[in-house]
C-alpha positions as CSV (number, residue, x, y, z in Angstrom):
1,M,84.4,-114.9,153.1
2,A,85.9,-114.1,149.8
3,E,83.8,-113.3,147.0
4,I,84.6,-114.6,143.2
5,V,83.4,-111.8,140.9
6,A,85.1,-113.1,138.0
7,V,86.3,-116.4,136.3
8,I,88.2,-115.5,133.1
9,A,90.1,-117.8,130.6
10,S,91.9,-116.8,127.6
11,T,95.1,-117.8,125.4
12,H,98.4,-116.1,126.2
13,H,99.8,-114.8,122.7
14,P,103.1,-113.3,123.6
15,F,103.2,-111.2,120.2
16,Y,99.8,-109.1,121.3
17,Y,102.1,-106.3,123.3
18,R,104.3,-105.9,120.5
19,A,101.5,-106.0,117.6
20,S,99.6,-103.4,119.7
21,T,102.4,-100.9,120.3
22,S,103.7,-101.2,116.6
23,V,102.9,-97.8,114.5
24,G,103.5,-97.4,111.0
25,D,104.7,-100.2,108.8
26,D,105.5,-102.3,111.5
27,R,102.3,-102.5,112.7
28,P,100.5,-106.0,111.4
29,P,97.0,-105.9,109.7
30,F,95.4,-107.5,112.2
31,A,96.5,-105.3,114.9
32,D,93.5,-103.3,115.2
33,E,90.8,-105.9,115.2
34,W,92.9,-107.5,117.9
35,V,92.9,-104.4,120.1
36,S,89.6,-104.1,119.8
37,K,88.6,-107.8,120.8
38,I,91.0,-107.2,123.5
39,E,89.6,-103.9,124.8
40,Q,86.4,-105.4,125.2
41,F,87.6,-108.4,127.0
42,R,89.7,-106.3,129.3
43,E,86.5,-104.5,130.1
44,T,84.9,-107.9,131.5
45,L,87.5,-107.9,134.3
46,T,87.2,-104.2,135.0
47,R,83.7,-104.1,135.5
48,A,84.0,-107.1,138.2
49,R,86.1,-104.7,140.5
50,P,88.9,-107.5,141.8
51,D,91.0,-106.7,144.6
52,V,93.0,-109.7,144.1
53,L,93.9,-112.0,141.1
54,V,94.7,-115.7,141.3
55,M,96.2,-116.3,138.1
56,V,96.8,-119.9,136.4
57,G,99.3,-120.5,134.1
58,S,102.3,-122.5,132.9
59,D,106.2,-121.7,133.1
60,H,108.0,-122.3,129.5
61,F,110.6,-123.9,130.8
62,H,112.0,-120.7,132.3
63,Q,112.5,-121.5,135.9
64,L,111.0,-125.0,136.2
65,W,113.5,-127.7,134.5
66,L,113.3,-131.3,134.3
67,D,115.7,-131.7,137.3
68,N,112.5,-130.7,139.7
69,M,109.3,-130.2,137.8
70,P,106.1,-129.9,140.2
71,Q,102.8,-131.0,138.7
72,F,101.1,-128.0,140.6
73,L,102.8,-124.9,142.3
74,V,101.3,-122.1,144.1
75,G,103.4,-119.0,144.5
76,K,103.7,-117.7,147.9
77,A,106.1,-114.7,147.8
78,P,105.7,-110.8,148.9
79,F,106.9,-110.1,145.2
80,Y,107.0,-111.6,141.8
81,D,109.3,-110.2,139.1
82,G,107.5,-110.9,135.8
83,N,109.5,-112.1,132.4
84,W,112.9,-113.4,131.3
85,Y,115.2,-112.1,128.9
86,N,114.3,-114.2,126.0
87,E,110.6,-112.8,126.0
88,E,111.8,-109.1,126.3
89,R,114.2,-110.1,123.3
90,E,111.7,-112.0,121.3
91,F,108.7,-110.9,122.2
92,G,109.7,-107.2,123.3
93,L,107.4,-107.7,126.8
94,P,108.1,-105.3,129.6
95,R,109.6,-106.3,133.0
96,F,107.0,-106.8,135.6
97,L,107.3,-106.6,139.4
98,F,103.9,-107.7,141.1
99,H,102.7,-108.0,144.9
100,G,101.8,-111.2,146.2
101,E,98.9,-111.9,148.4
102,E,100.4,-114.1,150.6
103,A,97.6,-114.8,153.2
104,L,95.7,-116.2,149.9
105,S,98.6,-118.3,149.0
106,E,98.8,-119.8,152.3
107,H,95.1,-120.5,152.5
108,L,95.1,-122.4,149.0
109,L,97.9,-124.2,149.6
110,R,96.9,-125.2,153.6
111,E,93.4,-126.3,152.0
112,G,94.6,-127.5,148.8
113,L,96.6,-130.2,150.7
114,D,93.7,-131.0,152.8
115,A,91.8,-131.5,150.0
116,G,94.1,-134.2,148.5
117,F,96.3,-131.9,146.1
118,D,100.2,-131.8,147.0
119,L,100.9,-128.8,146.1
120,A,103.9,-127.6,145.7
121,Y,104.8,-124.1,146.4
122,S,107.7,-121.1,145.7
123,N,108.8,-118.3,148.1
124,E,111.1,-117.4,145.3
125,L,109.0,-117.7,141.9
126,R,109.5,-115.8,138.8
127,I,106.8,-115.6,136.3
128,D,106.8,-115.6,132.7
129,H,104.4,-114.8,129.5
130,S,101.6,-117.5,130.6
131,I,100.8,-114.9,133.4
132,T,102.3,-111.8,132.4
133,C,100.4,-111.5,129.0
134,P,97.0,-112.1,130.4
135,I,97.8,-109.1,132.8
136,I,99.2,-107.3,130.1
137,T,95.6,-107.8,127.9
138,L,93.5,-107.6,131.1
139,R,95.0,-105.2,133.7
140,P,97.9,-103.4,132.2
141,E,98.3,-101.2,135.4
142,A,99.5,-104.3,136.9
143,D,98.5,-102.8,140.3
144,L,96.6,-105.5,142.1
145,P,98.1,-108.3,144.4
146,I,98.3,-111.8,142.7
147,V,98.6,-115.5,143.4
148,P,100.3,-117.3,141.0
149,I,99.7,-121.3,140.2
150,Y,101.5,-122.9,137.9
151,T,100.3,-126.4,136.1
152,N,102.6,-128.8,134.4
153,I,101.4,-128.9,131.1
154,F,105.0,-129.8,128.9
155,A,107.2,-132.2,130.8
156,P,105.4,-136.1,130.9
157,P,104.0,-137.6,133.1
158,L,101.6,-135.0,133.2
159,P,98.3,-135.1,135.4
160,R,95.3,-136.2,133.4
161,P,92.6,-133.8,132.3
162,G,90.0,-134.9,135.1
163,R,93.0,-134.1,137.4
164,F,93.1,-130.5,136.0
165,V,89.4,-130.0,136.3
166,E,89.2,-131.3,139.7
167,L,91.9,-128.8,140.8
168,G,89.8,-126.1,139.5
169,Q,86.7,-127.1,141.4
170,N,88.7,-127.0,144.3
171,I,90.3,-123.8,144.0
172,R,86.9,-122.5,143.5
173,R,86.1,-123.9,146.6
174,I,89.0,-122.6,148.4
175,V,88.6,-119.2,147.6
176,E,85.1,-118.8,148.1
177,A,86.1,-120.4,151.9
178,W,89.0,-117.5,152.5
179,P,88.1,-115.5,155.5
180,S,88.3,-112.2,153.7
181,D,86.2,-109.4,152.5
182,Q,88.7,-109.5,149.1
183,R,86.9,-109.4,145.8
184,V,88.9,-112.2,144.0
185,A,88.8,-112.8,140.0
186,I,90.4,-116.3,139.0
187,I,92.2,-115.8,135.5
188,G,93.8,-118.8,133.7
189,T,95.7,-119.1,130.5
190,G,96.1,-122.0,128.1
191,H,96.3,-123.4,124.5
192,L,93.8,-124.1,121.8
193,S,95.3,-126.4,118.8
194,L,98.6,-125.4,118.8
195,E,102.1,-126.5,117.1
196,L,105.3,-125.3,118.2
197,G,108.3,-126.5,115.7
198,G,106.6,-128.8,113.9
199,P,105.3,-128.5,110.2
200,R,102.1,-127.2,110.9
201,Q,103.2,-124.1,113.2
202,F,102.7,-121.2,110.6
203,G,99.6,-122.2,108.4
204,E,96.7,-119.8,107.8
205,H,95.0,-120.9,110.9
206,G,95.8,-122.6,113.9
207,P,97.0,-126.6,113.3
208,D,93.3,-128.1,114.0
209,P,90.3,-125.7,113.3
210,E,87.7,-128.8,114.2
211,F,89.6,-128.9,117.5
212,D,89.5,-125.2,117.9
213,R,85.8,-125.4,117.0
214,K,84.8,-128.0,119.6
215,A,87.1,-126.7,122.1
216,V,85.6,-123.1,122.2
217,D,81.9,-124.8,122.4
218,W,82.8,-126.9,125.5
219,I,84.3,-123.9,127.2
220,A,81.4,-121.0,126.5
221,N,78.9,-123.9,127.3
222,G,80.9,-125.5,130.1
223,D,80.4,-128.8,128.7
224,L,82.8,-130.9,131.1
225,E,80.9,-134.3,130.2
226,G,81.4,-133.8,126.5
227,C,85.1,-132.3,127.0
228,L,86.1,-135.4,129.4
229,S,84.7,-138.0,127.1
230,E,86.9,-136.7,124.4
231,V,90.2,-135.2,125.5
232,T,92.5,-137.3,126.9
233,L,96.4,-137.1,127.3
234,D,96.9,-139.2,123.9
235,S,94.5,-137.2,121.9
236,L,95.8,-134.0,122.7
237,H,98.9,-134.8,120.4
238,A,96.7,-135.1,117.1
239,P,95.5,-131.3,117.1
240,G,99.1,-130.1,117.8
241,N,102.3,-130.8,119.7
242,A,101.7,-128.3,122.3
243,T,98.0,-128.6,122.4
244,H,98.1,-130.1,126.6
245,G,97.7,-126.3,127.5
246,F,94.5,-126.7,126.7
247,M,94.2,-128.8,130.0
248,D,94.5,-125.1,131.9
249,F,91.3,-124.4,129.8
250,M,89.6,-127.4,131.2
251,L,91.3,-126.5,134.7
252,M,89.2,-123.1,134.2
253,M,86.1,-125.0,133.3
254,G,86.3,-126.7,136.6
255,V,86.4,-123.2,138.3
256,A,83.5,-122.1,136.6
257,G,81.2,-125.0,136.9
258,E,79.6,-127.6,135.0
259,N,77.1,-126.5,132.3
260,A,78.2,-122.8,133.2
261,K,77.6,-120.8,130.4
262,A,80.3,-118.1,129.5
263,D,78.7,-114.3,129.8
264,H,81.6,-113.2,127.5
265,V,83.0,-115.4,124.6
266,D,85.3,-114.3,121.7
267,S,87.9,-115.7,119.6
268,L,90.3,-114.4,116.7
269,D,91.7,-116.5,114.4
270,L,95.3,-115.5,113.5
271,F,97.8,-117.2,111.1
272,H,98.9,-120.0,113.0
273,T,96.6,-120.1,116.3
274,M,93.0,-119.0,117.4
275,E,93.0,-117.0,120.3
276,A,90.0,-117.4,122.5
277,Y,88.4,-115.1,125.5
278,F,85.6,-116.1,127.7
279,T,84.5,-114.3,131.0
280,W,81.8,-115.8,133.8
281,Y,80.3,-113.8,136.8
282,P,79.5,-116.5,139.5
283,N,77.2,-114.0,141.1
284,G,75.6,-112.1,137.8
285,A,76.9,-109.7,135.8
286,P,77.9,-106.3,137.4
287,A,75.9,-103.2,136.9
């Protein structure tokens, strides 16, 4: 059976690539610290020696729109184009072409359907920065096959937070039951408190530092009970108008497991958002 060698959750700031590659006067003052943190974070995946990456993210209305919005979608294509023109223009992101792991995609779909999740799928999925940015930070060679999983965090009606946790728990169970000797890393990205286009977008820190503090503590300690007792679809409006992306972090807490303490925890308070990085090793830290 397949082995899950790492479970990883992080934010996916689209400006990291430009900040980390800029030089001279164009290089922001926080770039060196950010790069240092990312290099330490990247090593947590490198040490795990994965063969396949299951990537959880959310389409930012690039391919999925209000005419057809799946709640949970699995890509099952042989190849995936990465990034869209506006992401190249605004963030300076490069284009990618990823290989897909079709056998694992099909296994996730079959077993997920049988577990009660009416998963959508796409053989022609193009992915955006919610998946390409964590690959830039964690595996810039982009040399491993991927299985993308998209969640709906933008277009109401949304699944409730508990449903994200349940999907994460099932993803772990299904991947571990995959009849393969592949080493799999499951990587998901979301947001802490986040404001887009609102009055709190560009402050000295994220729009709700208290929510960020609690969120990092919930994730780092696997405190699903505490998290689920406070986080609802309604409550997520208060920390910022785009904070529903936190439910992808909750999905990854489901993958990691109840009360699972992260083996790597780090964060960086940028001028308008808190970046956060977590890694769990389900079978113990690699030597």
